C-alpha positions in Angstrom: -29.4 -27.2 -22.6 -33.0 -27.7 -23.7 -34.8 -25.7 -26.4 -36.9 -23.9 -23.9 -34.1 -22.4 -21.8 -33.9 -19.3 -24.1 -37.6 -18.6 -23.8 -38.6 -16.0 -21.3 -41.3 -16.9 -18.7 -43.5 -14.0 -18.2 -45.0 -15.3 -15.0 -41.6 -15.6 -13.3 -40.5 -12.1 -14.5 -43.7 -10.5 -13.3 -43.3 -12.2 -9.9 -39.8 -10.8 -9.7 -40.9 -7.3 -10.5 -43.6 -7.5 -7.9 -41.1 -8.8 -5.4 -38.9 -5.9 -6.1 -41.7 -3.4 -6.0 -42.7 -4.8 -2.5 -39.3 -4.8 -1.2 -38.7 -1.1 -2.3 -42.0 -0.2 -0.6 -41.0 -2.0 2.6 -37.6 -0.3 2.6 -39.1 3.1 2.1 -41.6 2.6 4.8 -39.1 1.3 7.3 -36.8 4.2 6.7 -39.7 6.7 6.7 -40.8 5.4 10.2 -37.2 5.4 11.6 -36.6 8.9 10.2 -40.0 10.2 11.8 -39.2 8.5 15.0 -35.7 10.0 15.3 -36.9 13.5 14.4 -39.8 13.3 16.9 -37.5 12.0 19.6 -35.0 14.7 18.9 -37.7 17.4 19.1 -39.0 16.0 22.4 -35.5 15.8 23.8 -34.7 19.4 22.8 -37.8 20.5 24.5 -36.9 18.6 27.7 -33.4 20.2 27.5 -35.0 23.6 27.4 -37.3 22.8 30.3 -34.6 21.3 32.5 -32.3 24.2 31.8 -34.8 27.0 32.4 -37.1 25.4 35.0 -37.1 27.2 38.4 -37.4 23.9 40.1 -33.8 23.1 39.0 -32.7 26.6 40.4 -33.9 26.3 43.9 -31.1 27.5 46.2 -32.7 25.7 49.2 -32.2 22.4 47.5 -28.5 21.4 47.1 -29.4 18.7 44.5 -31.5 20.9 42.2 -28.9 22.7 40.3 -26.5 19.7 39.6 -29.7 17.5 38.7 -30.8 20.2 36.0 -27.3 20.4 34.5 -26.8 16.7 34.4 -30.4 16.0 33.1 -29.8 18.6 30.3 -26.3 17.1 29.5 -27.7 13.5 29.3 -30.7 14.6 27.2 -28.4 16.4 24.8 -26.1 13.4 24.6 -29.1 11.2 23.7 -30.4 13.7 21.2 -26.9 13.8 19.5 -26.8 10.1 19.4 -30.1 9.8 17.7 -29.1 12.4 15.0 -25.8 10.7 14.6 -27.4 7.3 13.9 -29.7 9.1 11.4 -26.7 10.5 9.6 -24.6 7.4 9.9 -27.2 5.1 8.2 -28.2 7.7 5.6 -31.9 7.4 6.7 -33.0 10.7 5.1 -31.3 9.9 1.8 -32.9 6.5 1.7 -36.3 8.0 2.3 -35.8 10.2 -0.7 -34.3 7.5 -2.8 -36.9 4.7 -2.9 -40.1 6.5 -4.2 -38.4 6.6 -7.7 -37.8 3.0 -7.7 -41.3 2.2 -6.4 -42.6 4.2 -9.4 -40.3 2.5 -11.9 -41.5 -1.0 -10.8 -45.1 0.2 -11.0 -44.6 1.3 -14.5 -43.1 -2.0 -15.4 -46.0 -3.8 -13.9 -48.3 -1.6 -16.0 -46.3 -2.3 -19.1 -46.5 -5.9 -18.4 -50.1 -5.8 -19.4 -49.4 -4.5 -22.8 -47.0 -7.3 -23.8 -47.9 -8.9 -26.9 -44.7 -10.2 -28.4 -41.5 -11.8 -27.3 -39.7 -8.6 -28.1 -42.1 -6.7 -25.7 -41.3 -9.1 -23.0 -37.5 -8.8 -23.7 -37.8 -5.0 -23.5 -39.5 -5.2 -20.2 -36.9 -7.6 -18.8 -34.1 -5.4 -20.0 -35.6 -2.4 -18.3 -36.1 -4.4 -15.2 -32.4 -5.5 -15.1 -31.4 -1.9 -15.8 -33.5 -0.6 -12.9 -32.1 -3.3 -10.5 -28.5 -2.6 -11.5 -29.0 1.1 -11.2 -30.7 0.8 -7.8 -27.9 -1.4 -6.4 -25.2 1.1 -7.7 -27.0 4.3 -6.5 -28.5 3.1 -3.3 -27.3 5.2 -0.2 -25.2 3.0 2.0 -24.2 3.2 5.5 -21.2 5.4 6.3 -19.4 2.5 8.0 -15.9 1.3 7.3 -16.0 -2.5 7.4 
């Protein structure tokens, strides 16, 4: 073990904090887009269910295919909508959207604190906070509701 192994490397620590910051932002954006897409699709499918269920086109007594088509279309649209909302719940997408902004802010604060480092103790304090944030994030992160 050399004498420099115990010395912290500020550049390496800063790059790790920046990597975590970018990773948290990417996770937040991915979950936000997925959540918005699922909600938008569910609203659209709900509107289509209402249209197919109440449309006079699907109640035409002269057309023997109209009524079964409207009922089956509404059923399939409802099934797809339910599947989308189940995926949203299964993967805790909304919880993840609410979770990551705090950790984005924590890492931004660490990067700001990095500019005020003057001593080895300041650097050690930032490193300790960074470790604490990473540990807390890994323990508190919403996980998927899947039994593996």
